[in-house]
N, C-alpha and C positions, 0 to 999 in steps of 0.2 A: 503492500497498499504507499500511498505517498501524494504528492500531486507533479503532475507530467505535463507538460506545455505538447501538444499535441494541435498543427495551426490549420483552420478551416482550409480545403484545397482553391486556387484561385484559378481564373478561366487566366491560360497563359496566353501570355504579351501584353494584352490586358491588365494583369494582376488585380482585376476584382475580386472579392471572394466571392462565392460559387456556392451559396446556398438556399432553401426554403425561401426565405424572404424577398429576398433580391425575385426569388421566381413567381412569388404570390403579387409584390408588384407590378412587376414587367411583362408576367403572363408566359405562356408551355415555349412559343419561341424563344424568348432566352433563354430557357435551360434548353433548349436543341441544339441551338446557336453554342453554348457553354461546354454542352457534355460533349459536343464534337470534337472540339477542340482540344478539351480534354484528354478525351483519347487519344489524341496522337501523341500527349506530353507524355504518358508513360511511366507516369512517378506515382508515389502511394496517392489517395482519394478518400477523401475524408468529406463526405455531405454531411450535412447537418440541419437539419431539423427542430427549430426555436419554439418550445413549448406556446408562446402566442402564435404562431403559425396553426396551430394544430387547435383551434378553439375556434367557436361559429363567431359569429359580431354579435348572435343576440347573444353571449356568453363573456362578452368583453367588457370590463370596466371601464365608462366613457372617462375618465382618467387617463387611459392609454394614448399615445398620440393617434391620429388617424391614419399615418402612413404604415403601422405595425400590421396590417392586413385586418382591421376593425371591419370593411366594408363586403368584405366575402361571406356567403350562404358555406357553411360546412359543411351541405356535398358539393357544392365545387371545388372546394379545399381540399378533400379526400378521393373526390377524381382526378386532380392533379397529384396529390402523394400516390395516389395509385400507380399512374403512368410511369412518373420518376422510379420509382422503387422497382418496377418491372422494367425497364428502361437499363438500371443501375444492376441488377441483379441477373439480367439475362449477359452482361456482359465481366463482370464482377463479384466474389465472394461478397455476400454483405455480413458484417459482425456488429456485435454494438464494440463502440469506441474503447471499453472497457477490456475488453477480450484482445482486440486490434492491437495495444499496450503491450499486455499481456505477452501476445505474439512475436513484439518487436523487440522489450527488453528482457526475456527469458531465456 
């Protein structure tokens, strides 16, 4: 156990973080674009889902900023999550971050 720093993946050349919040804000085409480039990169791939991204708009506290995916219906979000996971799991072995770190550091 301990604290490990394991950075989220970025879109090569653009060096923008590649995780669910950006995809929920920018759309499925953003994921497809970033994923196509990331697959060419041939480095470890750590795709991140933030908890706020996995909650429906009706369940999010009004004090959260609107750019945190507040406007999307949970069914829309889950459809996009299923799309993302089907693409990733078709090309990579999907692991929880804790297990990935254990594989790297042991």
